[in-house]
N, C-alpha and C positions, 0 to 999 in steps of 0.2 A: 504493500500500500504506500501511496505517496504521502507527503506531508499534508495532514488534514486536521481539522477540528470541527466540532459541532457547537453551535451557539444559537441564542435567541434572535429573532428578527429585529428586535429593538437595538441590537448591537451592530447592525449592518447599515452601511450607507444607503439611505432611502432611495436615491436615484438608481443605484445598482440593483436594489431589491425590486423596484418597479419594472426595470428592464428585464430582470429574470422572470417575473410573473408574466409579462407580455409574451415572452418566448416559450415559456414552459407550459402555460395553461391557456387553452383556447376559449376563454370566457369573454363576455362582452367587456369593452374597455372600462365602463363605469365600475365594474366589479373590481378590477385591478386598482383603479384610482381610489376606491373606498375599501381597501383591504382591512383597515382598522375596524370597519363595520363587519365585514365578512367573517373575520376571526373573533369578533366580539371582544376586542382588546379592552382590558380594564375590568372585565368581569372575572372574579376569582383569581386574578393576577396570573392567568395562564396565557402562553403565547406560543406560536409555531417555532419550529427549529429549522435551521439550515445547515447543510453540509458545505464546508469550505475546503477546497483543495487548491493549494498554491494560490491563495488569495482570490479565488474565483468561486462563486456560488455554483455548486454542482449537484445539490440535492435539497429536498424540502420535505418537511413533514408538518402539515397544517393541522389545525384543530378548531373545534367550536365548543367552548365550555358551556355546560348546562348544569342544572341541579336535577337530581334523579331521586325519585321516591322509591324506596325499597324496604319492605317490612315495616312500613309506616315511619321510616326515618329518611330524612333528606340527606343525600350524599352528593358530593361533588363528582362530576363526571366530564369526560371529553369525547367528542366525536372525532374520529380519525378521518382526515380529509386532505386532499391536494398533496398526495405522496408522489414524489418525483425524484428520479436520479438520472443525470445525463447519460446518454447511451454508452459513451466510452468508459463510464465508471460502473456499469451494471455487471452483475455476476462476479464481483470482486469482494463482496462482503460489506460494502458501504451501506447498502439498503438495510441489511440486518442490524448494523451498528446504529444507524439513524433511528430505526424503529425501536430498538431497545432503549435508547436515550429518551425518545418520546414517551415511552411507557413509564418512565420514572417521574413524569410531570404530575400524574394523578393516579390514584390506585384503582379507579374504575374507568374502563375504556370501551368504546363501542364504535362500530362502523358499518356502513353499507359498502361493499367492495366488489370488484371484479374477480375473476378466477385467478389472475396473476397475483394480485395482492393477497387473496385468500391463502395461497400457498405459503406466503411469508408468515401469516398469522397462525396457520396450522403448525408450522415449524416452531413457533413460539408458544405453542400449547393454548392458543385461544380456543374458546368454544364457538360454535356457529350453528345456524339453522337456515332453512329456506322456507319459512312459514309465509313469507309475503311475496307478492308478485306486482310488477308494474304493468298496468294495462294501458295500451294506446289504441284508441279507436280512430280509424281512418274514416272521415266523414264523406269524402267524395274522391274515389280513386282517380277519376278522370281529371280533376283539377290539380292533382299533385304531380302529374306527368311533367317532366322538365320543359317541354315545349310550351305547355299552357301556363306554366309558372311564369315564364318570361312575359306573358301577355297581360298579367294582372298585377295589381299592387298588393303589398303585404299590409297596408294600412288597415288597422282595425277601427271600425266606427260602430259604436253601439246604436243600433237602429230601433229596436223595440224590445219590450219585455214579453215574456211568454207566460201563458196562464200558469198559475201556481209558483212562478219563479220571480222573485223580487230582486232587482239588481241595483246596487248603489256603489258609489266610489267610497274609498276608505273615509270613515267619519267616526268621531268619538262615541256617538250614541250606539251605533250598530256594533262597533268593535267592543264596547263595554259589555254588551249582551254576550258576545262570544267568550270574552274573558271570564265572566261570571259562570256561564255554563261549563266551561272547561275546568275551572277551579272546583266547581261542585262535583263534577264527574271524578276528578282525581281524589277528592276528599273521601269518596266511597270506595277507593281502590287501595290495595296495599302496595302496588307497584305502578310506575309510569313516569313519563317525562314531566317535569314541572314547567308547565306553560302558564306562567302567571302574568300579571300586569307588566312587570319589568321585562319579561321575555317577549311579550307581544309588542311592547314599545320598540325594543331593539329590532325584532324580526320584521315587523310591518311598518310601524310609524316612521322609523328612522332609515328604512332600507332605500338604497339608491334608485330603485325602480318602482317606487310607490305609485307613480302615475299609471303603471301597467297592472295594478292590482284592483280587483273588484270584490265586493262583498255580495254574496248571494244568499237568498233565503228561500228554501223550499219546504213548505209546511212547517214542521218543527226543527228542520235541519238547517243549521247555519254553516255556510261554506266560505272559504277564501280561495279566489282563483287568480292566477297569474297569466297574463297574455304574453307569450314569448314569440318574438318575431325573428325568423331566420330564413335566409334564402328564398324570399318571397312566399314564405309559408307562415301561417299563424297557428300556434299551439295554445290550447287552453289547459293549463296545468291546474288541476284541483289540488291545491297544496295543503288544504286543511278542511276537515269536515267534522262537525260535532257528533254525527251519527254515521253508521255504515251507509255507503252509497248504494241505494237500491236500484233495481233494474228500471223501475219507473222514473227515477231521477235521471238515470243515464239517457233515457228517451227524451226527457224534457231538456236536458243539457245539449243533446244532439240537435234538437230542433232549434234551440237558441243559437248554437254554434253555426249551423248552416245559414241562418238568417243574418249572421254577423261576420261572415267572411272568415270563419275558423275552419282549419283543415284537419286538425288532430285534437282529440280529447284524451287527456292522460291523467291517471290517478293510481294510487296504491291501494291494494286490499289484501286481506288475509286469504291464503289458499283454503278452499273449502273441500276439494277432492284431489285425488292423485293426478288428474289430467290437467289441473290448473297450471299454467305456465308453459304449456306445450302448443297452444293454439297461436295462430298468427296475431301479432299485436300484444302478446303476453310474454313477459320475461321474468324469470325467477330472480329474486334478490338475495344475495348472500349477506346475511346479517351476522356479523362476528362481534364477540364481546369478551372481555377479560377482566378478572378481578383477583386480588390476592385472597379474597374470601370465597371459598368454594360454595358456600351457601348462597351467596349473591348470584353466582353463575347459574345454579339450579333454579333459583327464583326467576331470573331473567328468561331462561330457556323455556320454562314451563308456563309462565304467567304473563309475560309481556305480549299484549295483543293489539297494540296501537302504535304503528309507525306510519308517518305520512310524509309527503314531499317536503313539507315545511321544516321538518326536523333536521335533516342532513343537508348535504350539498347537491342532492339529486335534482333539485329544481333548476340548477344551472346547466345541466348537461342536455 
């Protein structure tokens, strides 16, 4: 191994760090410019790590700090995100060292990861399951063909509301309802992510793409949606829902999407049978987690049943 060290991002030249982010991660530019928001810097005093080889940033292990309720106690936890090692430094042990250093930040760690990253976590004795799937509904196959994409604009314009579906921009009144419902739900559970007022303020009110977020209400279900625009296509990510997304709601959202120039509808749900995740538009999610307390691992594996787009970095991909 060459001369290297691992350090916090606060110790790195900020111009150099932003340049690295732009080259390493293919997110929208505003995400890079607002990385202090992205990594929730200042909450629980946790921050991402970088790998420095010969004074150059060659690797990165990001995180999103959260509070996690387990066995009716609030624990500090971190989402593992934005893991990257430059190609020429892969398969040399740097990724393993970077991950181990990252694991020392907080005793409870969680992630949604691809197969390549899962191999690293397995080698480090993380637990994992595939209880959740990401569903992507293509609303009009004809419109997403490359030729027809060039002929249309990706601009989203809210044209009308659909029966039973109320749509508003982010506002304190509606968001307060969602916060109250979410906190009441967690109060009756032994395990779950702490999505409280502080968390919603960071994740929704302060986020750099707030103008692309809608609050939806369908009967007694309150939802948060993010309009993602890419390559002349519009995606409606249902990033949060206070209830399970029913088949009837999917029909209503599909009608709404078609009338508002939306091409894809995406959300996460729990697997209900063995065939879930194998159909077109469905993809299994690797949920990996680690704790020094084996009882915590068992609790998470057996009882955690609510993961949504809003929780991790999945909304950015």
